[in-house]
C-alpha positions, 0 to 999 in steps of 0.5 A, a space after each residue: 500499500 502506498 503511504 503518503 505522509 503530509 508533513 507540517 511546514 516548518 519554514 516561517 510564514 508558511 501556511 500553504 499545503 499541497 493537498 486538500 482534505 478532499 484530495 486526501 479523501 480521494 487518495 484514501 478511496 483509491 486505496 492509499 494510506 494518508 497520514 497528515 501531521 498536525 500543524 498550528 499554522 496550516 491554512 486548512 485545519 487538521 480536523 478537516 483531514 481527520 474528517 476526510 479519513 486521514 490518520 493524524 500524526 504529531 507536528 514534525 514527526 516525519 523523521 519517525 515515519 515508516 521507512 516506506 512512506 513518501 514524505 510530502 511537503 512544500 518548502 525546505 526541511 530543517 537544516 540540521 544536517 541529518 541524513 534523509 532516508 525517506 523518499 521526499 516530495 517537495 521543492 528542493 531548490 537543489 539543481 541549479 548550484 544553490 549552496 543550500 541545495 548541495 547540502 540537501 543532496 548530500 543529506 539524501 546521499 548519506 541517508 539513501 533517500 530520494 528527492 521528487 522535486 515538485 519543480 521537476 514534475 514535468 510532462 513529456 514536453 518538459 512543462 511543469 504539471 503543477 505550479 503556484 505561478 498564478 498566485 505568485 503573480 497576483 500577490 506580487 502585483 499587489 505588493 508592488 502596488 502597495 509600494 507605489 501607494 506608499 511612495 505617493 505619501 513619501 513613505 516606503 512600503 510597510 511590512 506585509 503579512 498573510 491575508 485570509 483570502 484574496 478578497 480581503 487583500 483586494 479590499 485592503 489594497 483598494 483602500 490603500 490606492 484610494 488613500 494615495 490620492 493619485 491617478 492609478 499608475 500604468 504597468 507593464 508586465 513581461 511574461 504576460 502569457 504565462 501563469 505568473 504574468 496572467 496573475 499579475 495582469 489580473 490583479 492590476 486590472 482588478 485594481 483599475 491599473 492599465 496594463 501593457 502586456 508583453 511576452 516573447 514576441 515583444 522582447 525577441 529583438 533583445 533590447 534595449 527596452 525604453 518602454 519599461 522606463 516609460 511605465 510607473 510599474 514594471 512587473 517581471 514574470 520571466 525566469 532568468 536563464 541564458 539568453 534572457 534580455 536585460 529589461 532594467 539596466 544598471 543605469 536605470 535609477 539615474 536615467 530619465 524615467 517614469 518607472 517608480 516600482 519594479 516588481 521582480 516577481 520571478 526574483 532571481 537576483 543572484 543569477 548572472 542572467 537576471 533581467 533586472 540589474 539594479 539590485 542584488 538581494 531578495 526582499 522580505 515580508 518585513 521589508 518588502 522593497 529595496 529602495 535603489 534610488 531616492 529622488 525620484 524614488 525607485 523601489 524593487 519588490 523581490 519577495 521569494 515566497 509570494 504565494 504564501 501571502 495568499 495561502 488559501 487560494 494558492 493551496 487549493 489551486 496547486 493541490 487541484 493541479 497536483 492531485 491527478 499525479 498523486 493518484 499515480 504514486 503507485 507507479 513511481 518508476 514511470 511518468 512524471 515521477 519516473 522523470 523526477 527520479 531520473 533528474 534526482 539521480 542525475 544530480 545526486 552526489 556519491 554517498 
């Protein structure tokens, strides 16, 4: 019997979950054993999983799970260096040379476990089967607009925290924009046809912000892109990779510009291929923007866990995308799971 063990998230400010109670019930009906750890912070109450038929374990007890259990979470494990003996389903952030990722892979090598990285669950064409992109774009556009509204009052964006749902966020943002007392800014979204760009564009339009939507066709010439500097708000929704053009050059802060806020939703400041060259580190919930120029103000929003700001919608969306593939866990050597294991085996170090 396949045993899925859903662990509690241990990263601060993380209330999301990758499976809903309805999803757990569907797996149990299929003959799977499902254990869900209790959690003081998960957006969906533990009782709902109990009522769905899942077994409930204490928070953080996954290291003592049966050896054959598949441990399922979203974000990073505690960085305690212990060997990892289980098969883990999670975002590992381990295959692009990240220092913490290399340590994680060493832990798997030491314990004999396997990583099924959620980022590398892909169809035969290499397209991800489940992603949080839409809500990353939605939340990222919202925080960027908060930063713009703060600028209108001569301030810097205040700390942000989880919203109970998107409707609550929209109401608060509408009030902040109204209080700013200025005409809505114009925004340009690059990567507008993807999940992230769609979410960013949808939020802008809901807030009455006019959006210029760009994607591959508009950026194929490779730059420069003076149109970016002609918008008050720029939302980057394209991942950094070899060949990605520079959308915001290092000279931008002192160039003639209307640009006031950059929402680098893709957020890859450490990459040599970053298309935004005016900053070098991610921002946080406590300090959502980095001010890179004072007069006129230019702020960069680069929070790296944006979907966590809307844990309810993002959890339901992601869980719905992933459930059909969780139903295939009985055949780990094939399909998306087989491809994910092949990727792990390509990168794992020798024990």
